[in-house]
ZAMARGU-4260 file (C-alpha; in steps of 0.2 Angstrom, whole numbers, plus 5000, padded with zeros to 4 digits):
<rodrens>
0) 5000/5000/5000 | 5007/5017/4995 | 5012/5029/5009 | 4997/5040/5005 | 4985/5027/5010
5) 4996/5019/5023 | 4989/5028/5039 | 4976/5021/5049 | 4965/5036/5046 | 4966/5034/5028
10) 4962/5016/5028 | 4948/5018/5040 | 4941/5032/5029 | 4942/5021/5013 | 4935/5006/5022
15) 4920/5016/5029 | 4917/5025/5012 | 4918/5008/5003 | 4906/4999/5015 | 4893/5014/5014
20) 4895/5014/4995 | 4891/4996/4993 | 4877/4998/5005 | 4870/5013/4995 | 4872/5004/4979
25) 4863/4988/4986 | 4849/4999/4994 | 4847/5010/4978 | 4846/4995/4967 | 4833/4987/4978
30) 4823/5004/4979 | 4823/5005/4960 | 4818/4987/4957 | 4804/4989/4970 | 4798/5005/4963
35) 4798/4998/4945 | 4790/4982/4951 | 4776/4992/4960 | 4773/5004/4946 | 4773/4989/4933
40) 4761/4980/4944 | 4749/4996/4945 | 4750/4997/4926 | 4746/4978/4924 | 4731/4980/4935
45) 4725/4995/4925 | 4728/4986/4908 | 4719/4971/4914 | 4704/4980/4921 | 4703/4989/4904
50) 4705/4973/4894 | 4692/4964/4904 | 4680/4978/4904 | 4681/4978/4885 | 4680/4959/4885
55) 4664/4959/4896 | 4656/4971/4883 | 4661/4960/4869 | 4654/4945/4878 | 4637/4953/4879
60) 4637/4956/4860 | 4641/4975/4861 | 4645/4982/4843 | 4662/4988/4841 | 4657/5006/4839
65) 4648/5006/4855 | 4663/5000/4865 | 4666/5012/4879 | 4684/5011/4880 | 4688/5015/4862
70) 4685/5034/4863 | 4696/5036/4879 | 4712/5046/4875 | 4721/5039/4890 | 4718/5021/4885
75) 4725/5010/4871 | 4714/4996/4866 | 4714/4984/4851 | 4702/4970/4847 | 4710/4956/4836
80) 4699/4942/4829 | 4704/4924/4827 | 4712/4927/4810 | 4724/4940/4818 | 4716/4954/4810
85) 4711/4970/4819 | 4692/4971/4823 | 4692/4987/4833 | 4704/4999/4840 | 4705/5015/4850
90) 4702/5031/4840 | 4718/5039/4832 | 4728/5023/4836 | 4740/5021/4822 | 4752/5007/4828
95) 4754/4994/4842 | 4770/4984/4843 | 4775/4972/4857 | 4792/4965/4859 | 4788/4948/4866
100) 4769/4947/4864 | 4768/4949/4846 | 4755/4963/4848 | 4756/4973/4832 | 4744/4985/4823
105) 4747/4996/4808 | 4732/5007/4807 | 4730/5013/4789 | 4726/5031/4787 | 4709/5027/4779
110) 4698/5033/4793 | 4692/5015/4795 | 4692/5011/4813 | 4690/4993/4810 | 4704/4991/4798
115) 4696/4976/4790 | 4705/4976/4773 | 4721/4985/4775 | 4726/4980/4793 | 4740/4969/4797
120) 4739/4956/4810 | 4748/4956/4827 | 4766/4954/4824 | 4766/4957/4805 | 4772/4975/4807
125) 4787/4969/4817 | 4791/4955/4805 | 4784/4941/4815 | 4772/4927/4813 | 4756/4930/4823
130) 4757/4919/4838 | 4775/4915/4835 | 4780/4919/4853 | 4774/4927/4870 | 4757/4931/4875
135) 4749/4930/4858 | 4755/4912/4856 | 4748/4907/4873 | 4731/4916/4869 | 4730/4907/4852
140) 4732/4890/4860 | 4718/4879/4853 | 4714/4870/4869 | 4712/4887/4878 | 4702/4895/4865
145) 4691/4880/4861 | 4686/4879/4880 | 4678/4896/4879 | 4659/4896/4877 | 4650/4910/4868
150) 4649/4925/4880 | 4663/4918/4891 | 4679/4927/4895 | 4696/4918/4897 | 4703/4916/4915
155) 4721/4919/4910 | 4728/4937/4907 | 4745/4938/4898 | 4756/4954/4900 | 4770/4961/4890
160) 4779/4977/4887 | 4776/4986/4870 | 4773/5003/4862 | 4759/5012/4854 | 4758/5026/4842
165) 4742/5037/4845 | 4739/5052/4834 | 4758/5053/4829 | 4765/5051/4847 | 4773/5035/4852
170) 4775/5029/4870 | 4779/5014/4880 | 4764/5004/4887 | 4761/4988/4897 | 4749/4977/4888
175) 4736/4965/4895 | 4729/4952/4883 | 4712/4943/4887 | 4702/4931/4876 | 4684/4932/4874
180) 4671/4923/4863 | 4659/4935/4856 | 4642/4926/4853 | 4642/4932/4835 | 4659/4936/4830
185) 4668/4921/4838 | 4684/4921/4847 | 4692/4938/4850 | 4708/4944/4859 | 4707/4961/4868
190) 4724/4970/4870 | 4723/4984/4882 | 4738/4995/4886 | 4742/5006/4901 | 4755/5019/4899
195) 4772/5017/4907 | 4776/5035/4907 | 4773/5037/4926 | 4784/5022/4929 | 4798/5029/4918
200) 4797/5046/4925 | 4797/5039/4943 | 4812/5028/4940 | 4821/5041/4931 | 4818/5054/4945
205) 4823/5042/4958 | 4839/5037/4948 | 4843/5055/4946 | 4841/5059/4965 | 4852/5044/4969
210) 4866/5049/4956 | 4866/5066/4964 | 4864/5061/4982 | 4875/5046/4984 | 4891/5055/4979
215) 4887/5069/4991 | 4882/5056/5005 | 4899/5047/5002 | 4908/5063/5003 | 4900/5067/5020
220) 4904/5049/5026 | 4922/5051/5021 | 4924/5068/5029 | 4916/5063/5045 | 4926/5047/5046
225) 4942/5057/5042 | 4938/5070/5056 | 4932/5057/5069 | 4947/5046/5066 | 4959/5060/5067
230) 4952/5065/5083 | 4952/5047/5090 | 4970/5044/5085 | 4977/5061/5091 | 4981/5054/5108
235) 4990/5039/5100 | 5000/5051/5090 | 5004/5061/5106 | 5010/5044/5114 | 5020/5040/5099
240) 5029/5057/5099 | 5032/5056/5118 | 5039/5038/5116 | 5051/5044/5102 | 5057/5058/5113
245) 5060/5046/5128 | 5070/5035/5116 | 5080/5049/5109 | 5084/5056/5127 | 5085/5039/5135
250) 5075/5047/5150 | 5065/5033/5157 | 5058/5045/5170 | 5047/5053/5158 | 5029/5047/5155
255) 5017/5048/5140 | 5001/5058/5142 | 4986/5049/5148 | 4969/5055/5140 | 4955/5059/5151
260) 4944/5045/5144 | 4940/5027/5148 | 4943/5020/5131 | 4956/5008/5123 | 4968/5023/5120
265) 4968/5028/5138 | 4971/5010/5143 | 4986/5010/5131 | 4993/5025/5138 | 4992/5018/5156
270) 4999/5002/5151 | 5013/5011/5142 | 5017/5021/5158 | 5017/5005/5168 | 5029/4997/5156
275) 5040/5013/5157 | 5040/5012/5176 | 5044/4994/5176 | 5058/4997/5164 | 5065/5011/5174
280) 5065/5001/5189 | 5074/4987/5180 | 5087/4998/5173 | 5090/5007/5190 | 5091/4990/5198
285) 5103/4984/5185 | 5114/4999/5187 | 5114/4997/5206 | 5118/4979/5204 | 5133/4983/5193
290) 5139/4996/5205 | 5137/4985/5220 | 5145/4970/5211 | 5160/4981/5206 | 5162/4987/5224
295) 5161/4969/5231 | 5173/4963/5219 | 5185/4977/5221 | 5189/4973/5240 | 5194/4955/5239
300) 5203/4958/5222 | 5213/4973/5230 | 5217/4962/5246 | 5222/4947/5235 | 5234/4958/5225
305) 5241/4966/5240 | 5245/4949/5247 | 5253/4943/5231 | 5263/4959/5229 | 5270/4957/5247
310) 5274/4939/5243 | 5283/4944/5228 | 5293/4957/5237 | 5295/4947/5253 | 5292/4928/5250
315) 5292/4925/5269 | 5278/4937/5273 | 5266/4929/5260 | 5249/4925/5269 | 5244/4910/5259
320) 5228/4906/5270 | 5222/4924/5268 | 5225/4923/5249 | 5216/4906/5248 | 5201/4914/5258
325) 5200/4929/5247 | 5201/4918/5232 | 5186/4907/5239 | 5177/4923/5242 | 5179/4929/5225
330) 5174/4912/5218 | 5158/4912/5229 | 5154/4930/5224 | 5156/4926/5205 | 5145/4911/5207
335) 5131/4921/5216 | 5132/4935/5202 | 5131/4922/5188 | 5116/4914/5197 | 5107/4931/5198
340) 5111/4935/5180 | 5103/4918/5175 | 5088/4922/5186 | 5086/4939/5179 | 5087/4932/5162
345) 5071/4921/5166 | 5079/4905/5170 | 5066/4894/5179 | 5064/4876/5185 | 5065/4862/5173
350) 5047/4856/5168 | 5042/4839/5176 | 5057/4839/5188 | 5052/4834/5206 | 5062/4837/5222
355) 5059/4829/5240 | 5062/4844/5251 | 5064/4832/5266 | 5078/4823/5258 | 5086/4839/5252
360) 5085/4847/5269 | 5094/4832/5277 | 5107/4833/5263 | 5110/4851/5266 | 5111/4849/5285
365) 5121/4834/5284 | 5135/4843/5276 | 5138/4854/5291 | 5147/4850/5307 | 5136/4846/5323
370) 5120/4845/5313 | 5107/4832/5318 | 5097/4824/5305 | 5084/4815/5316 | 5068/4822/5324
375) 5071/4832/5339 | 5068/4824/5356 | 5061/4835/5370 | 5076/4832/5381 | 5089/4833/5368
380) 5101/4848/5366 | 5109/4850/5349 | 5116/4865/5341 | 5107/4862/5324 | 5092/4851/5322
385) 5081/4845/5308 | 5062/4840/5309 | 5056/4833/5292 | 5041/4827/5284 | 5042/4820/5267
390) 5035/4831/5254 | 5038/4834/5235 | 5038/4850/5225 | 5041/4853/5207 | 5057/4862/5203
395) 5076/4863/5201 | 5086/4852/5214 | 5101/4863/5212 | 5092/4880/5215 | 5081/4874/5229
400) 5097/4867/5237 | 5105/4884/5235 | 5090/4892/5244 | 5092/4880/5259 | 5110/4882/5260
405) 5109/4901/5260 | 5096/4900/5274 | 5106/4889/5284 | 5122/4900/5282 | 5112/4915/5287
410) 5104/4906/5302 | 5121/4899/5308 | 5129/4917/5306 | 5116/4924/5318 | 5112/4910/5330
415) 5118/4909/5347 | 5117/4890/5350 | 5104/4882/5339 | 5096/4881/5322 | 5080/4872/5318
420) 5074/4866/5301 | 5056/4860/5299 | 5049/4853/5283 | 5030/4850/5283 | 5014/4851/5273
425) 5001/4865/5275 | 4986/4863/5264 | 4992/4862/5246 | 5009/4869/5250 | 5026/4863/5256
430) 5033/4873/5270 | 5051/4874/5275 | 5055/4884/5291 | 5073/4889/5296 | 5074/4896/5314
435) 5088/4902/5325 | 5089/4908/5343 | 5098/4925/5338 | 5093/4942/5340 | 5080/4941/5325
440) 5077/4954/5312 | 5070/4971/5316 | 5052/4973/5308 | 5057/4988/5298 | 5071/4978/5289
445) 5061/4962/5286 | 5059/4966/5267 | 5075/4976/5265 | 5086/4961/5269 | 5080/4952/5253
450) 5087/4966/5242 | 5104/4963/5234 | 5120/4968/5243 | 5110/4974/5258 | 5118/4969/5275
455) 5112/4975/5292 | 5124/4984/5303 | 5129/4968/5313 | 5133/4959/5296 | 5144/4972/5288
460) 5160/4964/5292 | 5168/4957/5276 | 5174/4941/5285 | 5158/4937/5293 | 5144/4946/5284
465) 5146/4939/5266 | 5141/4950/5251 | 5123/4952/5255 | 5117/4941/5240 | 5112/4925/5249
470) 5094/4930/5254 | 5091/4940/5238 | 5095/4924/5228 | 5084/4913/5240 | 5069/4924/5237
475) 5072/4925/5218 | 5073/4906/5217 | 5057/4905/5228 | 5048/4917/5216 | 5054/4907/5201
480) 5046/4891/5208 | 5030/4899/5212 | 5032/4901/5230 | 5036/4914/5243 | 5050/4918/5256
485) 5046/4928/5271 | 5054/4931/5288 | 5046/4934/5305 | 5050/4932/5324 | 5051/4916/5334
490) 5043/4914/5351 | 5061/4916/5358 | 5065/4932/5348 | 5075/4924/5335 | 5073/4925/5316
495) 5061/4912/5307 | 5063/4911/5288 | 5048/4903/5280 | 5049/4896/5262 | 5032/4890/5254
500) 5031/4881/5238 | 5017/4872/5229 | 5016/4853/5231 | 5019/4844/5215
</rodrens>
């Protein structure tokens, strides 16, 4: 499609105009056909009434010169005998021709109304054989004619279009043909015509009005559609212009204008602003993540470089355990950053995989010193304990194991003497609780601790506090698995982390 008609406004205008044009053409054709049919029907009725009136007079034996309809200037009547010759006709009638009814009459200018000797039969003036086709043929059918008794009028009426010349004026007529058996003259056929001038005039007037009115109406439809579409699409253009400006300026803090309406365009604007807000949050989060990651990486790298430079200058002063510790810290931080990057990229659990949380909790607890894997006994005193109930969830074993490991690391870091892990069912969910007997988490910080690189004051030490990514990773994994991770306080004042996942 060319650029001229490439806009929505142009296509909508063309579409609306085309649909209205088709509808107007169909309606106009239907009106003209209906009008023509109605007027033709009226002409048929008028012609038939005239023909049967004359036939009734003939059935009574009325002489031709006494027929009442022959001196009516508005009626065209011709009576034809069984031989196809004119027996009587309307005064001043010169010619009758029928396209399909073989109605024809050439009235010789002799002053003889009957035209006995010089008249030509129906169809001869048109070069046709009388009764060769159409109504005349049907009316001359032997079986129909022979069935008429003297003074009887035929039941059938045959109609056809034709023309008649009266006193030098030729006009179109609708002819009706009726058979009648005159008691004295035998079988006669009465042809009566009703003028089609009113029909032609009405149809012509209606067609003229349509030819003038339809283009004007289409122009109005096109103009109104163009204006309404432009008005409706103006907010869309404003949105597009603002989005182009936002893209050019790379300023995600800007928002597109929202129309004060409740239509689809207003919803589009609101959704666009929500998308911009989410994109701004994501970009800001990504920037903060890069800045925090750079900060966290700089410290161990600088420490490791210092130790290596001292070792090069003074081999005896090289702190190998410290270098190893910094290397391990870098390795863990790199692994955490890689996992976060995969989670941000949309990595989720493998479809169809199932994990037994009870077995996974025992496995993670078993890898730590002084961790009991049996249910707690009331009189037992153990630094870390696990209470488990077998329950399966759908998800990644590696990622869920990382969640439990991070929760256990965090609990061990803050506990005074004991850490308790509980796995149980609660309705349609699997619940894992990791509780410690430390100082707990202040209520104001219970959501902030799940943010990346966030460490509370008592966990800011590089050696003990970690990088502040463990709980952020745990929550992201929980959300990816369709679950939640929250923290609240235990009855003894410690922290209780609750992981909820849907049961497989």
